[in-house]
C-alpha positions as a Markdown table, in Angstrom:
| # | Residue | x | y | z |
|---|---|---|---|---|
| 1 | Unk | 18.9 | -15.1 | -30.5 |
| 2 | Unk | 19.1 | -14.9 | -26.8 |
| 3 | Unk | 17.8 | -17.9 | -24.8 |
| 4 | Unk | 16.2 | -17.8 | -21.4 |
| 5 | Unk | 14.8 | -20.2 | -18.9 |
| 6 | Unk | 12.2 | -17.7 | -17.9 |
| 7 | Unk | 11.0 | -14.3 | -19.1 |
| 8 | Unk | 8.7 | -12.3 | -16.9 |
| 9 | Unk | 6.7 | -9.6 | -18.7 |
| 10 | Unk | 5.8 | -6.8 | -16.3 |
| 11 | Unk | 7.9 | -5.5 | -13.4 |
| 12 | Unk | 5.1 | -4.3 | -11.3 |
| 13 | Unk | 4.6 | -5.6 | -7.7 |
| 14 | Unk | 3.6 | -9.1 | -8.9 |
| 15 | Unk | 6.3 | -9.5 | -11.6 |
| 16 | Unk | 9.1 | -8.1 | -9.4 |
| 17 | Unk | 8.0 | -10.2 | -6.4 |
| 18 | Unk | 8.2 | -13.4 | -8.6 |
| 19 | Unk | 11.7 | -12.4 | -9.8 |
| 20 | Unk | 12.9 | -11.9 | -6.3 |
| 21 | Unk | 11.4 | -15.1 | -5.0 |
| 22 | Unk | 13.2 | -17.3 | -7.5 |
| 23 | Unk | 16.5 | -15.4 | -7.5 |
| 24 | Unk | 18.4 | -17.7 | -5.1 |
| 25 | Unk | 17.6 | -20.8 | -7.2 |
| 26 | Unk | 18.4 | -19.0 | -10.4 |
| 27 | Unk | 21.8 | -18.0 | -9.1 |
| 28 | Unk | 22.6 | -21.4 | -7.6 |
| 29 | Unk | 21.7 | -23.3 | -10.9 |
| 30 | Unk | 23.2 | -20.9 | -13.4 |
| 31 | Unk | 19.8 | -20.2 | -15.0 |
| 32 | Unk | 18.9 | -17.2 | -17.1 |
| 33 | Unk | 15.9 | -15.0 | -16.3 |
| 34 | Unk | 14.8 | -11.8 | -17.9 |
| 35 | Unk | 12.4 | -9.2 | -16.3 |
| 36 | Unk | 10.9 | -6.9 | -18.9 |
| 37 | Unk | 8.8 | -3.7 | -18.5 |
| 38 | Unk | 7.9 | -0.9 | -20.8 |
| 39 | Unk | 8.6 | 1.7 | -18.0 |
| 40 | Unk | 12.1 | 3.2 | -17.3 |
| 41 | Unk | 12.8 | 0.9 | -14.3 |
| 42 | Unk | 16.2 | 2.3 | -13.6 |
| 43 | Unk | 15.0 | 5.8 | -13.3 |
| 44 | Unk | 11.9 | 4.8 | -11.3 |
| 45 | Unk | 14.0 | 2.8 | -8.8 |
| 46 | Unk | 16.7 | 5.4 | -8.3 |
| 47 | Unk | 14.4 | 8.4 | -7.7 |
| 48 | Unk | 13.6 | 8.0 | -4.0 |
| 49 | Unk | 10.9 | 10.5 | -3.4 |
| 50 | Unk | 9.0 | 11.3 | -0.2 |
| 51 | Unk | 5.5 | 10.1 | -0.6 |
| 52 | Unk | 3.0 | 12.7 | -1.6 |
| 53 | Unk | -0.2 | 13.3 | 0.3 |
| 54 | Unk | -2.1 | 11.4 | -2.4 |
| 55 | Unk | 0.3 | 8.4 | -2.7 |
| 56 | Unk | -1.6 | 5.1 | -3.2 |
| 57 | Unk | -1.4 | 2.2 | -0.8 |
| 58 | Unk | -2.2 | -1.5 | -0.8 |
| 59 | Unk | -3.3 | -3.7 | 2.1 |
| 60 | Unk | -1.0 | -6.7 | 2.7 |
| 61 | Unk | -2.3 | -9.6 | 4.7 |
| 62 | Unk | -0.1 | -10.8 | 7.6 |
| 63 | Unk | 0.9 | -13.9 | 5.6 |
| 64 | Unk | 2.7 | -11.6 | 3.1 |
| 65 | Unk | 5.1 | -10.7 | 5.8 |
| 66 | Unk | 6.6 | -14.2 | 5.8 |
| 67 | Unk | 7.2 | -14.0 | 2.1 |
| 68 | Unk | 8.9 | -10.7 | 2.1 |
| 69 | Unk | 11.0 | -11.6 | 5.1 |
| 70 | Unk | 12.2 | -14.7 | 3.2 |
| 71 | Unk | 13.1 | -12.7 | 0.1 |
| 72 | Unk | 15.1 | -10.3 | 2.2 |
| 73 | Unk | 13.2 | -7.0 | 1.7 |
| 74 | Unk | 11.0 | -6.8 | 4.8 |
| 75 | Unk | 13.4 | -4.7 | 6.8 |
| 76 | Unk | 13.8 | -2.2 | 3.9 |
| 77 | Unk | 10.0 | -1.9 | 3.7 |
| 78 | Unk | 9.6 | -0.8 | 7.3 |
| 79 | Unk | 9.5 | 2.9 | 6.5 |
| 80 | Unk | 6.7 | 2.3 | 4.0 |
| 81 | Unk | 4.5 | 0.2 | 6.2 |
| 82 | Unk | 1.7 | 0.9 | 8.7 |
| 83 | Unk | 0.6 | -2.0 | 10.8 |
| 84 | Unk | -3.1 | -2.9 | 11.2 |
| 85 | Unk | -3.7 | -3.9 | 14.8 |
| 86 | Unk | -7.5 | -3.9 | 14.7 |
| 87 | Unk | -10.2 | -4.6 | 12.1 |
| 88 | Unk | -13.6 | -3.0 | 12.8 |
| 89 | Unk | -16.5 | -4.3 | 10.7 |
| 90 | Unk | -20.0 | -2.6 | 10.8 |
| 91 | Unk | -23.2 | -2.2 | 8.8 |
| 92 | Unk | -24.6 | 1.3 | 8.5 |
| 93 | Unk | -27.9 | 1.6 | 10.3 |
| 94 | Unk | -27.5 | -1.7 | 12.3 |
| 95 | Unk | -26.3 | -2.3 | 15.8 |
| 96 | Unk | -23.9 | -5.2 | 15.3 |
| 97 | Unk | -20.2 | -4.8 | 14.9 |
| 98 | Unk | -17.2 | -7.2 | 14.8 |
| 99 | Unk | -13.8 | -6.3 | 16.1 |
| 100 | Unk | -10.7 | -8.4 | 15.4 |
| 101 | Unk | -7.6 | -7.6 | 17.5 |
| 102 | Unk | -4.1 | -8.5 | 16.7 |
| 103 | Unk | -3.4 | -9.1 | 20.4 |
| 104 | Unk | -6.2 | -11.6 | 20.6 |
| 105 | Unk | -4.9 | -13.5 | 17.6 |
| 106 | Unk | -1.3 | -13.4 | 19.1 |
| 107 | Unk | 0.3 | -11.7 | 16.1 |
| 108 | Unk | 2.0 | -8.3 | 16.0 |
| 109 | Unk | -0.4 | -7.1 | 13.3 |
| 110 | Unk | -3.3 | -8.4 | 11.4 |
| 111 | Unk | -1.8 | -6.9 | 8.2 |
| 112 | Unk | 0.0 | -3.9 | 6.9 |
| 113 | Unk | -0.7 | -1.0 | 4.6 |
| 114 | Unk | 2.2 | -0.4 | 2.2 |
| 115 | Unk | 2.8 | 2.6 | 0.0 |
| 116 | Unk | 2.8 | 1.2 | -3.6 |
| 117 | Unk | 5.6 | 3.6 | -4.6 |
| 118 | Unk | 7.8 | 2.4 | -1.6 |
| 119 | Unk | 7.1 | -1.3 | -2.3 |
| 120 | Unk | 8.0 | -0.9 | -5.9 |
| 121 | Unk | 11.2 | 0.9 | -5.2 |
| 122 | Unk | 12.4 | -1.6 | -2.6 |
| 123 | Unk | 11.7 | -4.5 | -4.9 |
| 124 | Unk | 13.5 | -3.0 | -7.9 |
| 125 | Unk | 16.5 | -1.8 | -5.9 |
| 126 | Unk | 16.9 | -5.4 | -4.6 |
| 127 | Unk | 16.6 | -6.8 | -8.1 |
| 128 | Unk | 19.0 | -4.2 | -9.7 |
| 129 | Unk | 21.6 | -5.1 | -7.0 |
| 130 | Unk | 21.2 | -8.8 | -8.0 |
| 131 | Unk | 21.9 | -8.3 | -11.7 |
| 132 | Unk | 24.6 | -10.6 | -12.9 |
| 133 | Unk | 23.4 | -13.5 | -10.8 |
| 134 | Unk | 21.3 | -14.9 | -13.6 |
| 135 | Unk | 18.8 | -12.1 | -13.7 |
| 136 | Unk | 18.7 | -9.5 | -16.6 |
| 137 | Unk | 16.4 | -6.5 | -16.3 |
| 138 | Unk | 15.3 | -5.1 | -19.6 |
| 139 | Unk | 13.9 | -1.6 | -19.0 |
| 140 | Unk | 11.9 | 0.5 | -21.4 |
| 141 | Unk | 11.2 | -2.7 | -23.4 |
| 142 | Unk | 7.8 | -3.6 | -24.8 |
| 143 | Unk | 6.8 | -7.1 | -25.9 |
| 144 | Unk | 4.9 | -6.7 | -29.2 |
| 145 | Unk | 4.5 | -10.3 | -30.2 |
| 146 | Unk | 4.5 | -13.8 | -28.7 |
| 147 | Unk | 4.8 | -17.0 | -30.8 |
| 148 | Unk | 4.7 | -20.5 | -29.4 |
| 149 | Unk | 7.6 | -22.7 | -30.3 |
| 150 | Unk | 8.5 | -26.3 | -29.6 |
| 151 | Unk | 9.8 | -25.5 | -26.2 |
| 152 | Unk | 8.3 | -22.3 | -24.8 |
| 153 | Unk | 7.8 | -19.0 | -26.6 |
| 154 | Unk | 9.5 | -16.6 | -28.9 |
| 155 | Unk | 9.1 | -12.9 | -28.0 |
| 156 | Unk | 9.5 | -9.8 | -30.1 |
| 157 | Unk | 10.9 | -7.0 | -27.8 |
| 158 | Unk | 10.9 | -3.4 | -29.0 |
| 159 | Unk | 13.3 | -0.9 | -27.4 |
| 160 | Unk | 14.2 | 2.6 | -28.3 |
| 161 | Unk | 17.0 | 1.5 | -30.6 |
| 162 | Unk | 15.1 | -1.2 | -32.5 |
| 163 | Unk | 13.8 | -4.7 | -31.8 |
| 164 | Unk | 15.1 | -8.2 | -31.1 |
| 165 | Unk | 13.7 | -11.7 | -30.6 |
| 166 | Unk | 14.1 | -13.7 | -27.5 |
| 167 | Unk | 13.2 | -17.4 | -26.7 |
| 168 | Unk | 12.2 | -18.7 | -23.3 |
| 169 | Unk | 11.1 | -22.0 | -21.8 |
| 170 | Unk | 8.5 | -20.1 | -19.9 |
| 171 | Unk | 6.9 | -16.7 | -20.3 |
| 172 | Unk | 5.0 | -15.3 | -17.3 |
| 173 | Unk | 2.6 | -12.5 | -18.3 |
| 174 | Unk | 2.3 | -10.2 | -15.3 |
| 175 | Unk | 1.4 | -7.1 | -17.4 |
| 176 | Unk | -1.8 | -6.1 | -15.5 |
| 177 | Unk | -5.5 | -6.1 | -15.9 |
| 178 | Unk | -5.4 | -4.5 | -19.4 |
| 179 | Unk | -2.9 | -7.1 | -20.7 |
| 180 | Unk | -2.5 | -6.5 | -24.4 |
| 181 | Unk | -0.7 | -9.8 | -24.7 |
| 182 | Unk | -3.7 | -11.7 | -23.2 |
| 183 | Unk | -5.8 | -10.2 | -26.0 |
| 184 | Unk | -3.2 | -11.0 | -28.7 |
| 185 | Unk | -3.0 | -14.6 | -27.7 |
| 186 | Unk | -6.8 | -14.9 | -27.8 |
| 187 | Unk | -7.1 | -15.8 | -24.1 |
| 188 | Unk | -10.8 | -15.3 | -23.2 |
| 189 | Unk | -12.0 | -14.2 | -19.7 |
| 190 | Unk | -15.1 | -14.2 | -17.7 |
| 191 | Unk | -16.4 | -10.7 | -16.7 |
| 192 | Unk | -19.1 | -9.7 | -14.2 |
| 193 | Unk | -19.7 | -6.0 | -14.1 |
| 194 | Unk | -20.8 | -4.9 | -10.6 |
| 195 | Unk | -22.2 | -1.6 | -12.0 |
| 196 | Unk | -20.1 | 0.1 | -9.4 |
| 197 | Unk | -16.9 | 2.1 | -9.2 |
| 198 | Unk | -14.3 | 2.5 | -6.5 |
| 199 | Unk | -13.4 | 6.1 | -5.4 |
| 200 | Unk | -9.9 | 6.0 | -3.9 |
| 201 | Unk | -8.4 | 8.9 | -2.0 |
| 202 | Unk | -6.5 | 9.8 | 1.2 |
| 203 | Unk | -8.2 | 11.6 | 4.1 |
| 204 | Unk | -7.0 | 13.7 | 7.0 |
| 205 | Unk | -8.5 | 12.9 | 10.5 |
| 206 | Unk | -8.7 | 15.1 | 13.6 |
| 207 | Unk | -7.1 | 12.3 | 15.7 |
| 208 | Unk | -4.7 | 9.4 | 15.3 |
| 209 | Unk | -6.0 | 6.3 | 13.5 |
| 210 | Unk | -4.8 | 4.0 | 16.3 |
| 211 | Unk | -3.8 | 1.5 | 13.6 |
| 212 | Unk | -7.5 | 0.5 | 13.0 |
| 213 | Unk | -8.8 | -0.6 | 9.6 |
| 214 | Unk | -12.5 | -0.1 | 9.1 |
| 215 | Unk | -14.9 | -1.9 | 6.7 |
| 216 | Unk | -18.3 | -0.3 | 6.8 |
| 217 | Unk | -21.2 | -1.6 | 4.7 |
| 218 | Unk | -23.7 | 0.8 | 3.3 |
| 219 | Unk | -26.6 | 0.6 | 0.9 |
| 220 | Unk | -24.3 | 1.9 | -1.9 |
| 221 | Unk | -21.5 | -0.5 | -1.2 |
| 222 | Unk | -18.6 | -1.1 | 1.1 |
| 223 | Unk | -16.6 | 1.8 | 2.6 |
| 224 | Unk | -13.1 | 1.0 | 3.8 |
| 225 | Unk | -10.7 | 3.2 | 5.8 |
| 226 | Unk | -7.1 | 2.0 | 6.1 |
| 227 | Unk | -4.5 | 3.5 | 8.4 |
| 228 | Unk | -1.5 | 5.1 | 6.6 |
| 229 | Unk | 1.4 | 7.1 | 7.7 |
| 230 | Unk | 1.0 | 10.7 | 8.9 |
| 231 | Unk | 1.8 | 13.4 | 6.4 |
| 232 | Unk | 3.4 | 16.6 | 7.6 |
| 233 | Unk | 1.9 | 16.0 | 11.1 |
| 234 | Unk | -1.6 | 15.1 | 9.7 |
| 235 | Unk | -3.2 | 11.8 | 10.7 |
| 236 | Unk | -4.3 | 10.1 | 7.5 |
| 237 | Unk | -6.1 | 7.1 | 6.2 |
| 238 | Unk | -6.6 | 5.7 | 2.8 |
| 239 | Unk | -10.2 | 5.3 | 1.7 |
| 240 | Unk | -11.9 | 3.0 | -0.8 |
| 241 | Unk | -15.5 | 4.2 | -1.2 |
| 242 | Unk | -17.7 | 2.0 | -3.5 |
| 243 | Unk | -20.2 | 4.0 | -5.4 |
| 244 | Unk | -23.0 | 3.2 | -7.9 |
| 245 | Unk | -21.8 | 3.8 | -11.4 |
| 246 | Unk | -24.5 | 6.4 | -12.0 |
| 247 | Unk | -23.4 | 8.5 | -8.9 |
| 248 | Unk | -19.7 | 8.5 | -9.8 |
| 249 | Unk | -19.6 | 11.7 | -12.0 |
| 250 | Unk | -21.4 | 13.6 | -9.2 |
| 251 | Unk | -18.9 | 12.4 | -6.6 |
| 252 | Unk | -15.9 | 13.2 | -8.7 |
| 253 | Unk | -17.1 | 16.8 | -9.2 |
| 254 | Unk | -18.5 | 17.4 | -5.8 |
| 255 | Unk | -16.9 | 20.2 | -3.8 |
| 256 | Unk | -14.6 | 19.0 | -1.0 |
| 257 | Unk | -16.7 | 20.3 | 1.9 |
| 258 | Unk | -19.9 | 18.7 | 0.6 |
| 259 | Unk | -18.0 | 15.5 | -0.2 |
| 260 | Unk | -16.6 | 15.3 | 3.3 |
| 261 | Unk | -20.1 | 15.9 | 4.8 |
| 262 | Unk | -21.6 | 13.0 | 2.8 |
| 263 | Unk | -18.6 | 10.8 | 3.6 |
| 264 | Unk | -18.9 | 11.5 | 7.3 |
| 265 | Unk | -22.6 | 10.8 | 7.2 |
| 266 | Unk | -22.0 | 7.4 | 5.5 |
| 267 | Unk | -19.2 | 6.4 | 7.9 |
| 268 | Unk | -20.0 | 8.1 | 11.2 |
| 269 | Unk | -17.6 | 9.5 | 13.8 |
| 270 | Unk | -15.9 | 6.4 | 15.2 |
| 271 | Unk | -12.6 | 7.4 | 13.4 |
| 272 | Unk | -13.0 | 11.1 | 14.3 |
| 273 | Unk | -13.9 | 14.1 | 12.2 |
| 274 | Unk | -12.8 | 14.2 | 8.6 |
| 275 | Unk | -10.8 | 17.3 | 7.9 |
| 276 | Unk | -9.4 | 17.2 | 4.4 |
| 277 | Unk | -9.8 | 15.0 | 1.3 |
| 278 | Unk | -7.0 | 14.5 | -1.2 |
| 279 | Unk | -7.2 | 13.9 | -5.0 |
| 280 | Unk | -9.9 | 11.4 | -5.9 |
| 281 | Unk | -9.2 | 8.5 | -8.3 |
| 282 | Unk | -11.7 | 6.0 | -9.6 |
| 283 | Unk | -11.9 | 2.7 | -11.4 |
| 284 | Unk | -14.8 | 0.5 | -12.5 |
| 285 | Unk | -15.4 | -2.6 | -10.4 |
| 286 | Unk | -15.5 | -5.9 | -12.3 |
| 287 | Unk | -14.8 | -9.5 | -11.5 |
| 288 | Unk | -12.5 | -10.8 | -14.2 |
| 289 | Unk | -11.0 | -14.2 | -14.5 |
| 290 | Unk | -9.0 | -15.5 | -17.4 |
| 291 | Unk | -10.4 | -18.8 | -18.8 |
| 292 | Unk | -6.8 | -19.9 | -19.6 |
| 293 | Unk | -4.2 | -19.2 | -17.0 |
| 294 | Unk | -1.6 | -21.6 | -18.3 |
| 295 | Unk | -0.5 | -23.0 | -21.6 |
| 296 | Unk | 2.6 | -25.0 | -22.3 |
| 297 | Unk | 5.4 | -22.5 | -21.8 |
| 298 | Unk | 3.0 | -19.7 | -20.6 |
| 299 | Unk | 1.5 | -18.5 | -17.3 |
| 300 | Unk | -0.9 | -15.6 | -16.8 |
| 301 | Unk | -0.4 | -14.1 | -13.4 |
| 302 | Unk | -1.7 | -11.3 | -11.1 |
| 303 | Unk | -4.3 | -8.9 | -12.5 |
| 304 | Unk | -3.8 | -10.3 | -16.0 |
| 305 | Unk | -5.3 | -13.5 | -14.6 |
| 306 | Unk | -8.0 | -12.2 | -12.2 |
| 307 | Unk | -9.5 | -9.1 | -10.6 |
| 308 | Unk | -12.1 | -9.0 | -7.9 |
| 309 | Unk | -14.1 | -6.5 | -5.8 |
| 310 | Unk | -12.0 | -4.6 | -3.3 |
| 311 | Unk | -14.2 | -5.7 | -0.4 |
| 312 | Unk | -11.9 | -7.1 | 2.3 |
| 313 | Unk | -8.8 | -6.0 | 0.4 |
| 314 | Unk | -7.9 | -9.4 | -1.0 |
| 315 | Unk | -6.9 | -8.5 | -4.6 |
| 316 | Unk | -3.1 | -8.2 | -4.2 |
| 317 | Unk | -3.0 | -10.9 | -1.5 |
| 318 | Unk | -4.6 | -13.3 | -3.9 |
| 319 | Unk | -2.0 | -12.4 | -6.6 |
| 320 | Unk | 0.8 | -12.7 | -4.1 |
| 321 | Unk | -0.3 | -16.2 | -3.2 |
| 322 | Unk | -0.1 | -17.0 | -6.9 |
| 323 | Unk | 3.5 | -15.7 | -7.0 |
| 324 | Unk | 4.4 | -17.9 | -4.1 |
| 325 | Unk | 2.8 | -21.0 | -5.6 |
| 326 | Unk | 4.4 | -20.4 | -9.0 |
| 327 | Unk | 7.8 | -19.7 | -7.5 |
| 328 | Unk | 7.7 | -23.0 | -5.6 |
| 329 | Unk | 6.5 | -24.8 | -8.7 |
| 330 | Unk | 9.4 | -23.5 | -10.7 |
| 331 | Unk | 12.0 | -24.3 | -8.1 |
| 332 | Unk | 10.6 | -27.9 | -7.8 |
| 333 | Unk | 10.7 | -28.3 | -11.6 |
| 334 | Unk | 14.3 | -27.1 | -11.9 |
| 335 | Unk | 15.3 | -29.4 | -9.1 |
| 336 | Unk | 13.7 | -32.3 | -11.0 |
| 337 | Unk | 15.6 | -31.3 | -14.2 |
| 338 | Unk | 12.4 | -30.2 | -16.0 |
| 339 | Unk | 11.9 | -27.1 | -18.1 |
| 340 | Unk | 10.0 | -24.3 | -16.4 |
| 341 | Unk | 7.3 | -24.4 | -19.0 |
| 342 | Unk | 6.4 | -28.1 | -18.6 |
| 343 | Unk | 2.6 | -28.3 | -19.0 |
| 344 | Unk | 2.2 | -31.1 | -16.5 |
| 345 | Unk | 4.1 | -29.2 | -13.9 |
| 346 | Unk | 2.2 | -26.0 | -14.6 |
| 347 | Unk | -1.1 | -27.9 | -14.2 |
| 348 | Unk | -0.1 | -28.7 | -10.6 |
| 349 | Unk | 0.3 | -25.0 | -10.0 |
| 350 | Unk | -3.0 | -24.1 | -11.7 |
| 351 | Unk | -5.0 | -26.7 | -9.8 |
| 352 | Unk | -3.9 | -25.1 | -6.5 |
| 353 | Unk | -4.5 | -21.6 | -7.8 |
| 354 | Unk | -8.0 | -22.3 | -9.1 |
| 355 | Unk | -9.0 | -23.7 | -5.7 |
| 356 | Unk | -7.8 | -20.5 | -3.9 |
| 357 | Unk | -9.3 | -18.2 | -6.6 |
| 358 | Unk | -12.7 | -20.0 | -6.3 |
| 359 | Unk | -12.8 | -19.6 | -2.6 |
| 360 | Unk | -11.5 | -16.0 | -2.4 |
| 361 | Unk | -13.5 | -14.6 | -5.2 |
| 362 | Unk | -16.6 | -16.6 | -4.1 |
| 363 | Unk | -16.3 | -15.2 | -0.5 |
| 364 | Unk | -15.9 | -11.7 | -1.9 |
| 365 | Unk | -18.9 | -12.0 | -4.1 |
| 366 | Unk | -21.1 | -13.5 | -1.4 |
| 367 | Unk | -20.1 | -10.9 | 1.2 |
| 368 | Unk | -20.9 | -8.2 | -1.4 |
| 369 | Unk | -24.3 | -9.6 | -2.1 |
| 370 | Unk | -25.1 | -10.2 | 1.6 |
| 371 | Unk | -24.1 | -6.7 | 2.8 |
| 372 | Unk | -25.7 | -4.7 | 0.0 |
| 373 | Unk | -29.0 | -6.5 | -0.2 |
| 374 | Unk | -32.0 | -4.7 | 1.4 |
| 375 | Unk | -34.3 | -7.7 | 1.3 |
| 376 | Unk | -36.8 | -7.4 | 4.2 |
| 377 | Unk | -35.3 | -8.7 | 7.5 |
| 378 | Unk | -31.8 | -9.2 | 6.1 |
| 379 | Unk | -30.2 | -6.0 | 7.4 |
| 380 | Unk | -31.3 | -6.9 | 10.9 |
| 381 | Unk | -30.0 | -10.4 | 10.5 |
| 382 | Unk | -26.6 | -9.0 | 9.3 |
| 383 | Unk | -26.4 | -7.0 | 12.5 |
| 384 | Unk | -27.1 | -10.1 | 14.6 |
| 385 | Unk | -24.5 | -12.1 | 12.7 |
| 386 | Unk | -21.8 | -9.4 | 13.2 |
| 387 | Unk | -22.6 | -9.3 | 16.9 |
| 388 | Unk | -22.6 | -13.1 | 17.2 |
| 389 | Unk | -19.2 | -13.3 | 15.4 |
| 390 | Unk | -17.8 | -10.7 | 17.8 |
| 391 | Unk | -18.8 | -12.9 | 20.8 |
| 392 | Unk | -17.5 | -16.2 | 19.2 |
| 393 | Unk | -13.7 | -16.4 | 19.6 |
| 394 | Unk | -13.2 | -19.6 | 17.6 |
| 395 | Unk | -15.3 | -18.3 | 14.6 |
| 396 | Unk | -13.6 | -15.0 | 14.8 |
| 397 | Unk | -10.2 | -16.7 | 14.7 |
| 398 | Unk | -11.1 | -18.6 | 11.6 |
| 399 | Unk | -12.3 | -15.4 | 9.9 |
| 400 | Unk | -9.1 | -13.6 | 11.0 |
| 401 | Unk | -6.8 | -16.4 | 9.8 |
| 402 | Unk | -8.4 | -16.2 | 6.3 |
| 403 | Unk | -8.1 | -12.4 | 6.3 |
| 404 | Unk | -4.5 | -12.7 | 7.3 |
| 405 | Unk | -3.7 | -15.2 | 4.6 |
| 406 | Unk | -2.5 | -17.8 | 7.1 |
| 407 | Unk | -4.6 | -20.5 | 5.5 |
| 408 | Unk | -2.0 | -20.6 | 2.7 |
| 409 | Unk | 0.9 | -23.0 | 3.5 |
| 410 | Unk | 3.3 | -22.2 | 0.6 |
| 411 | Unk | 5.6 | -20.0 | 2.6 |
| 412 | Unk | 8.7 | -22.2 | 2.6 |
| 413 | Unk | 10.3 | -21.1 | -0.7 |
| 414 | Unk | 13.8 | -22.3 | -1.2 |
| 415 | Unk | 13.9 | -24.8 | 1.6 |
| 416 | Unk | 14.7 | -28.5 | 1.0 |
């Protein structure tokens, strides 16, 4: 039976980022790490395809840049990134707006929009090139059972030619929001259904986006436009349009011209005229938080641990901060001669994560309630608050630093 210091289940953006973060320490100490995924990772990483018009994107906070620079992939990501140089926040029907400028905050960008396909390919290419340095990538491999043992967990892994059992000091479950392993282990989670869905699609504009990200609050929910790369000469943005659950079927079937008219009416013309809408995707909006995020020899990470409303685009950034904290915790444990699955060490990691989760999820929930409420007098007060924030540099800087992820200090991975 093969033995590992760490097994990461799920090679999406979270699992791959964790593997990349710990790679130098793993190689230096002669440790054994396995990264497993049910997908054909080798094929996915080798097929470099030009992004389609409908390719999905994720907003990275500026703080993520430091992490990906330290892990050596930032340069390779350049062709997949669009910098955000201004954030424009408004409330439909109200006069107040807030504008946050990268130049005013003395940073090259407030954040970046990255194509998911590009980020995934860059991460996996880096990891495949590092195989043999203590990392083993198990592609097209599904974990069907997890059993606690005296030190860590035993895993049953099914591949095309059969199954085998592995043992690991620590198993990190980064297998997404629909984690079957979370269910199998009886890990309960808190759920709040927002009774909303997010419509996600790409949109063509009649003029360049000028690297501006928009967050516009409407009675139905937030409407976000993110600058993304041009496609065949067309200026584009990625859109997340929150809709009441009852309205979703209508929006999904609505003819493109009528859909664009309603979207333009909700957003206005500050980004120009909307010319073409791509394929529409949707997903229900829920706040989910696992009640157990650690056990001895086990960590639940990323969307398997928490999901939040897309308002302010903090979902992946919260998960990435979890990756950073866990990587630093593991490196510190190994340097102390402790197993990766030490419960006392993992508790230190969890305490830090719960504080960040409470603040980030709480802020998202409060902003959602504040900007969707039509309580008499509140819409006008929101407009005044946005205008006041725009004229208060110190308050705007605090807001900007939170949005950029610069409140998080754990960006010194691998340094003594």
